[in-house]
N, C-alpha and C positions, 0 to 999 in steps of 0.2 A: 499391622495389622499381618493379614496371609496375603503371602504370595503364592501365587505354585508357576516359573516358566519353561516354558520346552526352549529346547536347540536343535537343531539336525534336519529337520524336514528340511526339504529341497528333492533335484530332477531328476530321476537317475533308469538308467535302461532294467531293463523283465530282464529276472538271472540275478538285478545288482544288491547287494546290501544299502543296514544307511544305520544307525545308534543315532536312534533320539535321545535327550538326556531333561527332566527336570526337576531343579531347584526348589527346593520349597524353606521359608517364611513365611518362620510368623505361626511358627507349630509347631508342641510337641512331637517333629516328628516317628520319631524311634514304636509311640503310642497309634499313627493311620491305622491303615488300610489305605496303597496307592496303586492305580491300574490308571492303564491305557485305555480311551476305550479311544472313535476314531465315526465320522459322519462326514457318505458325499454327497456329492450334489446330488439332490430328492429325492433324498436318503432317515431314515433317520438312525438318534447316534443309538452304535452298539458296543456293548464292552468286546473288550481283543484284550487283555488278558492286567489278573490281579496277583499284587502281594500281602498277604497279609504283612501283618506287626512282627510275628516268628517267623515270616519267610513260606510264610506260606503260598505257592503258587497256583492257578487258574488263570486255562486258555481259551478264549473261542475254537473252537472248533475247526474254523479255515485257515483262521493259522500254524497247529499245534506240526510242531518239529520244522518251523521256518523262526518264528519267534521268541527270544526269552529275555522280558521278565526280570531284572534285580537292585536293589537298591542298599546304596550307603549309608546307615546312622548315621553317621561321625561325618560325612560330607552335607547333608539332608540333600542327598540324590536319590533318584531312581531316573532307570534305563531302558530303556525298548530295543534289544537287542533287530536289525528286522535283517534277514534272509531271506536266498530265490524269493526276488518283490513279484509279484504279476503285475500287472496292469489294472486289477478290482479291487488290489491296495488300495492307489490312490482315493482319498481321500482326507482332512483334517485329521492329525488326529492332534484331544486334547488329555492333560493328565490330571489327577483328582488325586484329591485328598481324606478318608473317608470314619470320621471313629463312629459308629458301633455304639458304644455305650452312652454318651457324648452328643447321639445323633446330628453331628453334622461332615458337610458335605462343602470341598472346593472341589474350586476347579482352578485349569490356566485360563491361557489363549488361546490355545492351538499353535500348530503350528504346519503348514503345505505337504505333503506328498506329492507325490505328481509319480505313474510312476508311466513311463511311458517313452520307447526305439522316436 
C-alpha cells in the first residue's frame, strides 16, 4: 500500500531552521509530483511548495525565499528546508503525492512544526 511518512517537525525559535523529510513507498515515486501543505489551527490546509516529476518547483508567496523543496528519486524522498521561520509558519505540515494522469492523491499523517520563543 501507499505510505508517505513525514519526519523532522518540532519546536524552533523564530529565525531558526528545520528540515522536513517525507519517505514514500508503494508508488512509482519518480512519476509523481510531490508537495508540502500545511494546516494551522482553525484554518484551511494550504499549499506550501510543490516539485514536479521533472523537478520544477512552486512556492506559496509567504514562503518564497525562505523555504526550499527538493526530491531524491533514488531514495524516494522529498524534503522541505525551512529557514528564517516565523510564528505564522506554525502548523501541521503534510506531504502529498499527486499523479496528474492517474488522478491519484496520497497524503501523509502530518508533522507538527511550532515556531515560538
